[in-house]
C-alpha positions in Angstrom: -0.2 0.1 0.0 1.4 3.5 -1.1 0.1 7.0 -0.6 0.2 7.3 3.4 -1.3 11.0 2.9 -4.1 9.8 1.1 -4.8 8.0 3.3 -8.1 7.7 6.0 -6.6 7.3 9.7 -9.1 4.4 9.6 -7.0 3.3 7.0 -4.0 3.3 8.1 -5.1 1.6 11.9 -6.6 -1.3 9.8 -3.6 -1.6 7.8 -1.8 -2.0 10.9 -3.9 -4.3 12.4 -3.5 -6.3 9.6 0.1 -6.4 9.3 -0.2 -7.2 12.8 -1.6 -10.3 12.6 1.5 -11.5 10.5 4.5 -9.3 12.0 6.0 -8.2 15.8 8.1 -6.1 14.9 7.9 -2.0 13.7 10.0 -2.5 10.6 8.1 -5.7 9.3 4.7 -4.2 9.9 5.5 -0.8 8.2 7.1 -2.7 5.1 3.8 -5.0 5.1 1.3 -2.1 5.6 3.2 0.5 3.2 3.3 3.3 6.2 6.5 4.3 7.5 7.7 3.6 11.1 6.7 6.6 13.1 3.2 6.7 12.0 2.9 2.9 12.5 4.4 3.5 15.7 1.9 6.1 16.8 -0.9 3.9 15.8 0.7 0.9 17.7 0.8 2.6 21.0 -3.1 3.7 20.2 -3.9 0.2 19.9 -2.0 -0.8 23.0 -4.1 2.0 24.9 -6.8 0.4 23.6 -5.8 -3.5 24.6 -5.7 -4.4 21.0 -2.1 -4.5 20.8 0.6 -5.5 23.8 4.4 -5.0 23.6 6.1 -8.6 23.6 9.0 -7.8 26.3 11.2 -8.0 23.0 10.8 -4.8 21.3 7.8 -6.4 18.8 3.7 -6.1 19.7 1.3 -9.3 19.3 -2.6 -8.7 19.7 -4.1 -7.8 22.4 -6.9 -8.8 24.4 -9.6 -7.2 23.2 -8.8 -8.6 19.7 -9.9 -11.7 21.1 -12.5 -10.7 23.1 -14.2 -8.7 19.7 -13.3 -12.3 18.0 -15.2 -14.3 20.6 -18.2 -11.9 20.4 -18.2 -12.3 16.7 -17.7 -15.8 16.3 -20.6 -16.5 18.5 -22.9 -14.9 16.5 -21.5 -16.9 13.2 -22.5 -20.3 11.6 -19.9 -22.2 12.7 -20.7 -22.4 16.0 -24.5 -23.1 15.4 -23.5 -25.5 12.9 -21.9 -27.8 15.0 -23.9 -27.6 17.9 -25.8 -30.7 17.3 -22.5 -32.5 17.6 -21.7 -30.5 21.0 -25.2 -31.3 22.9 -25.0 -35.0 22.1 -21.3 -35.0 23.7 -22.8 -33.2 26.5 -25.4 -35.7 26.8 -23.4 -38.4 27.0 -21.1 -37.2 29.2 -23.2 -34.8 31.4 -19.3 -32.7 31.5 -18.8 -28.9 30.4 -18.5 -29.1 26.7 -16.2 -26.6 24.6 -15.2 -26.0 21.3 -12.6 -23.3 20.3 -11.1 -22.1 17.4 -7.2 -20.8 17.3 -6.3 -16.8 17.3 -2.9 -16.6 17.0 -1.0 -17.9 19.8 -4.1 -18.8 22.0 -7.5 -20.2 21.1 -10.9 -18.5 21.2 -13.9 -20.3 23.1 -17.3 -20.0 20.5 -19.3 -22.6 22.4 -20.1 -23.6 25.6 -22.6 -26.0 27.7 -23.0 -26.5 30.6 -21.9 -29.8 32.9 -24.9 -31.5 34.3 -23.4 -30.7 38.0 -24.6 -27.7 40.0 -21.5 -26.0 39.3 -20.1 -23.4 36.8 -16.9 -23.5 35.0 -15.2 -20.2 34.8 -14.6 -20.9 31.1 -16.9 -18.7 28.7 -17.6 -18.0 25.5 -14.7 -14.9 24.2 -12.6 -15.8 26.4 -9.1 -17.0 25.5 -7.2 -19.7 27.2 -3.5 -20.7 26.5 -2.2 -23.4 24.9 0.3 -25.1 26.6 -1.4 -25.9 29.7 -5.2 -26.5 28.4 -6.6 -29.7 26.7 -8.0 -27.7 24.0 -4.4 -26.0 23.6 -2.1 -29.3 24.0 -4.0 -30.7 21.0 -3.9 -27.9 18.7 -0.1 -27.7 19.4 0.0 -31.9 18.9 -1.2 -31.2 15.4 2.0 -28.7 14.7 5.0 -29.7 13.9 7.6 -29.5 17.0 9.8 -26.5 15.1 6.6 -24.3 15.4 5.5 -25.6 19.0 9.2 -24.5 19.7 8.3 -21.1 17.7 5.5 -20.6 19.6 6.8 -20.9 22.7 9.3 -18.4 22.2 6.3 -16.1 21.4 4.7 -17.1 24.8 6.8 -18.6 27.1 5.5 -21.6 29.3 3.7 -19.4 32.5 2.4 -21.4 35.0 -0.8 -21.5 35.8 -0.7 -23.7 38.9 1.1 -26.2 40.3 1.1 -28.5 37.7 1.5 -26.2 34.6 3.7 -27.9 32.3 6.4 -24.7 31.8 9.4 -26.4 30.4 9.6 -26.8 26.5 10.8 -30.3 26.4 8.6 -31.4 28.7 6.0 -29.7 26.8 7.2 -31.9 23.4 7.4 -35.1 25.3 3.5 -34.4 26.5 2.8 -33.8 22.7 4.4 -36.6 21.1 1.7 -38.7 23.8 -0.9 -36.6 23.1 -0.1 -37.7 19.0 0.2 -41.3 19.8 -3.2 -41.5 22.0 -5.0 -38.9 19.9 -6.5 -36.8 22.6 -5.1 -34.3 25.3 -5.7 -34.1 28.7 -5.5 -31.3 31.4 -4.8 -32.5 34.7 -5.6 -29.0 36.6 -2.8 -27.6 34.8 -4.5 -24.5 33.9 -7.1 -24.3 36.8 -6.9 -26.0 40.3 -9.4 -28.4 40.9 -10.3 -28.9 36.9 -9.8 -31.4 34.5 -10.2 -31.8 30.8 -10.4 -34.1 27.6 -9.6 -32.6 24.1 -9.5 -33.3 20.6 -8.5 -31.4 17.7 -10.6 -30.0 15.1 -9.6 -29.6 11.4 -10.8 -27.7 7.6 -10.6 -28.4 4.8 -7.5 -28.2 4.2 -6.6 -30.4 7.1 -5.2 -27.7 9.2 -5.8 -27.9 12.8 -8.2 -25.0 13.5 -9.4 -25.5 16.9 -10.7 -28.4 19.3 -13.4 -29.6 21.4 -13.0 -30.5 25.1 -15.3 -32.2 27.6 -14.3 -31.0 31.2 -15.5 -31.4 35.0 -14.3 -30.4 38.5 -12.1 -33.5 40.0 -14.2 -33.7 42.4 -17.1 -35.0 40.1 -14.9 -36.4 37.6 -16.8 -39.8 37.4 -16.5 -40.0 33.7 -17.6 -42.5 31.2 -15.0 -45.2 30.4 -15.1 -44.2 26.5 -15.4 -40.2 27.4 -11.7 -39.8 24.9 -13.3 -42.2 21.9 -16.8 -39.8 22.7 -14.6 -36.7 22.6 -12.6 -37.7 19.5 -15.4 -38.7 17.6 -16.8 -35.3 18.8 -14.5 -33.6 17.5 -14.3 -35.7 13.8 -17.6 -35.0 13.6 -17.3 -31.2 13.5 -14.1 -32.0 11.2 -16.4 -32.8 8.9 -18.6 -30.4 9.4 -15.8 -28.2 8.7 -15.4 -29.7 5.7 -12.5 -32.2 6.2 -12.3 -35.5 4.9 
């Protein structure tokens, strides 16, 4: 894009946001957007103030929480969540656990559907909430569908912050865990993201075979009486959702 002076403020901001989806360094964002570095820096500062971007601590920028929140709200209204809701409802009815469907959004995932479990409690998750990939069953299912070098690159960008005392915070340990996920076909979260909560997750793929998210079933540990075939049920539901999205 050229002709900086002819662009409106809105066009410049949207150009920076689009570039931010692929780049983090100001110089790269400037090249991708066709805007001068001072203009890019000024727009990024405004985006940071409004929560649409954040500094990554290494001189670059990444998308901020408001992008994920807005994405979640829009995704909630899209056909994709409603299109797969019968599958999610079936999983919910057969397990009694809280069922989630989340889609990948940058280096995180965003819940786009949630069906509360049959027990008299509510998990803290909600539609529109973003979640880390390294410490959730949904996230680990997604990561296991990626090659190790992409996982290492993501870890360099995001780190492996501890959410609980059980969170995997070592890169090699995470890769070992992901190898086990690939072997068994589903991921587990044993109180790694939230104390007292466990979950089973399986990856969802689109028509190109690309991982786009995951389905999970979650419960409080104290009420975790699960069907013996829970992993198979979750994997089966994820497969149905994938087929609904065009996967073979």
